[in-house]
N, C-alpha and C positions, 0 to 999 in steps of 0.2 A: 929324651931320645930313646932310652931303653924301654920306656913305657910303651911307646908307639911300636917298637919292634916286637915286644911281647904281645901286643894286641894283634899285630899282623900275623904272628905265629899262631895265636889262638884261632883267629878267623880262618887261616889257611887249613888248620886242623879240622875245624868245624865244616868247612867247605868240602874237604876230603871225605869226612864221615857222611855228610849229606849226599855226596855223589855216589858213594858206595851203597847207601840206603836206597837211593833212587834206582840204581842198577838192580838191586834185589827186588824192588817193587815191580820191575818190568820183566821178571823171570816167570817161566811157566810154573815153577814150584810155588811161588807166592800166589799166583792166580788159582792154582789147584787147591792150596791150603785154605784160602779165603772162601772159595766156593764150597768146600766141605764144611767149614766151621760156621759160616754165616748163612749159607743158603741150603745146607743139607744135601748138597749134590754128591754123587758117587760115580765111580767108574763102572764100566760094564763088568758084570760078574761079581761085584761087591754087594754086600748086604749092609743096610743102614741099621744101626742099633741105637735106640734112644734109652738113656738111663734116667729114670725119674728121680726127683728129689725125694728123700725119705719123708719129709714133712708133708709134701703134697700127697704122697701115697697114704700116709696116716690120716690126713684130713678126708680123703676120699673114702677110706674105710669107715671112719666115724660117721660120715654123712650117709653112707649106705646102710649102716646099722640102724641109724635113727629112722630112716625111711622104712626099713623092715619092721621096726618096732611100731611105727605109726600104722602100718598096714595090718599088723597083727592085732592092734587095738581095735581097728575098724572091723576086722573079720570076727572078733570075739563078741561084738555087739549083736544083740538080737535085731530082727528085722524092724520092729517098731521103733527101736532106738536109732537105727540108721535113718529111718524116715523123719524122725523128730530132728535129728541133726541136720538133715538135708533142708528142711523147711525153716529151721530157726537160725541157720548160719548164713 
């Protein structure tokens, strides 16, 4: 009998918690927060700031440097070498 009463008490507590959570989900604060975090929305007069991950930024820099080095290698070739590369590649 005590076991059933404990289960009832636990379920009533869970029900109360879920009811409070449901109430929160229906508030304007929750809708605004979700719109900001998941959809990138903003209020009038606000500015959106995006902070990039450091690793992504480093990878972009490395890729840019590699492209610049490739372009320099092409620019340093003589005209006949460029034509040879064009026809043989």
